C-alpha positions in Angstrom: 191.2 62.7 125.2 189.2 59.5 124.7 188.5 59.2 128.4 187.5 62.8 128.7 185.2 62.4 125.7 183.6 59.3 127.2 183.0 61.1 130.5 181.5 64.1 128.7 179.1 61.8 126.8 178.2 59.9 130.0 177.5 63.2 131.7 175.4 64.4 128.8 173.4 61.2 128.9 172.8 61.6 132.6 171.6 65.2 132.1 169.3 64.1 129.3 167.9 61.3 131.3 167.2 63.7 134.2 165.5 66.1 131.8 163.3 63.4 130.2 162.3 61.9 133.5 161.4 65.2 135.1 157.7 65.9 135.3 155.9 68.6 137.4 153.9 66.8 140.0 150.1 66.7 139.5 149.5 65.1 142.9 149.8 66.9 146.2 149.6 65.1 149.6 148.8 66.8 152.9 146.9 66.4 156.1 144.8 68.4 158.5 144.9 68.1 162.3 141.5 67.4 163.9 140.6 69.6 166.8 139.0 67.1 169.1 140.5 63.8 168.1 144.2 64.6 168.2 145.2 63.0 164.9 145.7 64.0 161.3 143.4 63.3 158.4 145.3 62.8 155.2 144.2 63.8 151.7 145.5 64.0 148.2 144.8 66.7 145.5 145.0 66.1 141.8 145.7 69.0 139.4 145.4 68.8 135.6 148.4 69.1 133.2 149.7 72.6 133.0 147.7 73.9 136.0 149.0 77.1 137.7 147.7 79.0 140.7 146.2 81.6 138.4 143.7 79.1 136.9 140.4 78.6 138.8 138.7 75.3 138.3 135.8 73.3 139.5 136.4 71.1 142.6 135.4 67.4 142.8 135.3 65.8 146.2 136.2 62.1 145.6 135.2 59.6 148.3 137.1 56.3 148.1 135.7 52.8 148.8 136.1 50.5 151.7 139.7 49.2 152.0 141.1 52.2 150.0 142.5 55.5 151.2 143.7 58.9 150.0 146.5 57.3 147.9 144.2 55.0 146.0 143.4 57.5 143.2 147.1 57.4 142.3 147.6 53.8 143.1 145.0 52.7 140.6 146.1 55.2 137.9 143.2 57.7 138.3 145.6 60.6 137.8 147.1 59.1 134.6 143.6 58.5 133.2 142.6 62.1 134.0 145.8 63.4 132.4 145.2 61.4 129.2 141.5 62.4 128.9 142.1 66.1 129.7 145.1 66.3 127.3 143.0 64.7 124.6 140.3 67.3 125.2 137.7 64.6 126.2 137.4 65.6 129.9 136.9 69.0 131.6 139.8 70.4 133.6 139.1 70.0 137.3 140.8 69.9 140.7 140.1 66.6 142.6 140.5 66.1 146.4 140.5 62.6 147.9 140.5 62.4 151.7 141.3 59.4 153.8 138.0 58.0 155.1 139.5 54.7 156.2 136.6 52.2 156.8 134.3 54.8 158.5 131.4 54.9 156.0 132.1 58.7 155.6 129.9 59.3 158.6 129.9 61.5 161.7 129.8 58.7 164.1 127.0 58.8 166.6 129.3 58.2 169.6 131.5 61.2 168.5 134.7 59.2 168.1 134.9 59.9 164.3 133.6 62.9 162.5 134.5 62.2 158.9 131.9 64.4 157.3 132.8 67.4 159.4 136.5 66.9 158.9 136.1 66.8 155.1 133.6 69.7 154.8 134.9 72.0 157.5 138.6 71.4 157.4 139.8 69.7 154.2 137.6 71.3 151.5 138.1 74.9 152.7 141.8 74.4 152.8 141.9 73.0 149.3 139.6 75.7 148.0 142.0 78.4 149.3 145.2 76.7 148.4 144.2 75.7 144.9 142.1 78.7 144.0 139.0 76.7 143.0 135.8 78.1 141.8 133.1 78.9 144.4 130.7 76.4 145.9 128.0 75.2 145.6 127.8 75.8 141.8 131.3 74.6 141.1 131.7 71.9 143.8 130.8 68.3 143.0 130.6 64.9 144.8 131.9 61.6 143.4 132.2 58.3 145.2 132.8 54.6 144.5 131.4 51.7 146.5 131.4 52.8 150.2 132.3 56.3 148.8 129.2 56.2 146.7 127.1 55.6 149.8 129.0 58.4 151.5 128.4 60.8 148.5 124.6 60.3 148.8 124.8 60.9 152.5 127.0 64.0 152.0 124.5 65.3 149.6 121.7 64.9 152.1 123.5 66.5 155.0 125.3 69.2 153.0 122.9 70.0 150.2 123.9 73.6 150.1 127.6 72.8 149.5 127.4 70.9 146.1 125.5 71.2 142.8 125.9 67.6 141.6 126.7 64.1 142.9 127.7 60.8 141.2 127.4 57.5 143.1 129.3 54.7 141.5 128.6 51.1 142.6 127.0 52.5 145.7 125.3 50.2 148.3 121.7 51.4 148.5 120.7 49.9 151.9 117.5 52.0 152.3 114.1 51.2 151.1 111.0 53.1 149.8 108.5 54.7 152.1 108.6 53.7 155.8 110.1 50.2 155.3 113.1 49.6 157.6 116.4 49.1 155.8 118.4 45.9 155.7 122.0 46.3 156.7 124.1 43.7 154.8 125.4 41.0 157.2 129.0 41.6 156.3 128.8 45.3 157.2 127.1 44.5 160.5 129.8 41.9 161.2 132.7 44.1 160.4 131.6 47.6 161.6 130.2 48.9 164.9 126.9 50.0 163.4 125.4 51.4 166.6 128.5 53.4 167.3 128.3 54.8 163.9 124.6 55.4 163.4 123.1 55.1 166.9 120.6 52.6 168.3 117.7 54.1 166.4 119.6 54.1 163.0 116.8 52.2 161.2 114.3 54.9 161.8 116.8 57.6 160.9 117.5 55.9 157.6 113.8 55.9 156.8 113.8 59.7 156.9 117.2 60.2 155.3 117.1 57.4 152.6 117.5 58.3 148.9 114.1 56.9 148.0 112.5 59.5 150.1 115.0 62.4 150.1 115.7 62.7 146.4 111.9 62.8 145.7 110.5 64.8 148.6 113.4 66.9 150.1 113.3 70.4 148.5 117.0 70.9 149.3 117.8 68.1 146.8 115.4 69.2 144.1 117.9 71.1 142.1 120.9 68.9 142.8 121.9 66.8 139.8 122.2 63.1 140.5 124.0 60.3 138.6 123.9 56.6 139.5 126.3 54.2 137.9 126.7 50.4 138.5 128.1 47.4 136.8 126.4 44.6 134.8 128.5 42.2 136.9 128.4 44.2 140.1 127.6 42.7 143.4 124.0 41.5 143.3 122.7 43.8 146.1 124.4 46.8 144.5 123.2 46.1 141.0 119.6 45.3 141.9 119.2 48.1 144.5 120.6 50.7 142.0 118.1 49.5 139.4 115.3 49.8 141.9 116.3 53.3 143.0 116.6 54.5 139.4 113.1 53.1 138.6 111.7 54.8 141.7 113.2 58.1 140.7 111.8 57.8 137.1 108.4 56.9 138.6 108.5 60.1 140.7 109.8 62.3 137.9 113.1 62.9 139.5 115.6 63.7 136.7 118.9 61.8 137.0 121.5 60.0 134.9 121.5 56.2 135.3 124.1 54.0 133.6 125.0 50.3 133.8 128.5 49.7 132.6 129.9 46.4 131.4 132.0 45.2 134.3 132.3 44.3 137.9 133.0 45.9 141.3 136.7 46.8 140.7 138.8 49.8 139.8 139.5 48.3 136.4 135.8 48.7 135.6 135.2 52.0 137.4 138.1 54.0 135.9 136.9 53.9 132.3 133.7 55.6 133.5 135.4 58.5 135.1 135.1 60.5 131.9 131.3 60.1 131.9 131.2 61.0 135.6 133.3 64.2 135.3 131.5 65.3 132.2 128.2 64.9 133.9 129.3 66.6 137.1 130.9 69.6 135.5 129.2 70.1 132.1 125.7 69.6 133.3 125.1 66.9 130.7 
């Protein structure tokens, strides 16, 4: 009898342990096959606590930084942070999709070998919208990017202005300049990446036309899109100073935007505590 009782207790503990450790997943991983390149582009989707297919929510497109990928949102605890903030009632409920942009600057490469923007906008986003029953674009679709992804978010906004209503660029490299001045591409980027393959041989002249100094002030397509710039007090010098300059330029030209300098550096541990501010700005129009 004693052995039977011990076995029953042990079985009960195992069952309880299984029950307490079970948690409905709030992260979904998938991929889409590219038509021309012959390989898959991976992505992850975050859903808030208690989400069901009957609930339609805004969609945030999250662009990761250089060296990260579609798993980094989970790796650095972004999903746990969202869960905590949403459960506490401090963050709006959203669906977030994070594609794998590798180290491709989120560009359609000039030589045609990589089409990151097309893959995301034409393949991944429509698939997620359909599968997760998100609210319609552009009003309820938003852009969010960190570091390289912040650069990509500003570029996505320029090339797909009719797809989004707001954009937040966090610690974004601003390599363009005001007016007709040619941009300076940071040496490390020129060293590590095939710039002419990505942007073409005439990329400096293209940047003059497309740069945020000009486009966010003069381009009528961006006039109604809401913009947020966030950077760190201990961020990389070029990022900190260039974001300050861009914000001052936008103020000078009466372009409404949210600018915020957080206390911290160029790392996830500093970015993550600002996600509440970002999501609230994107979704709540604050």
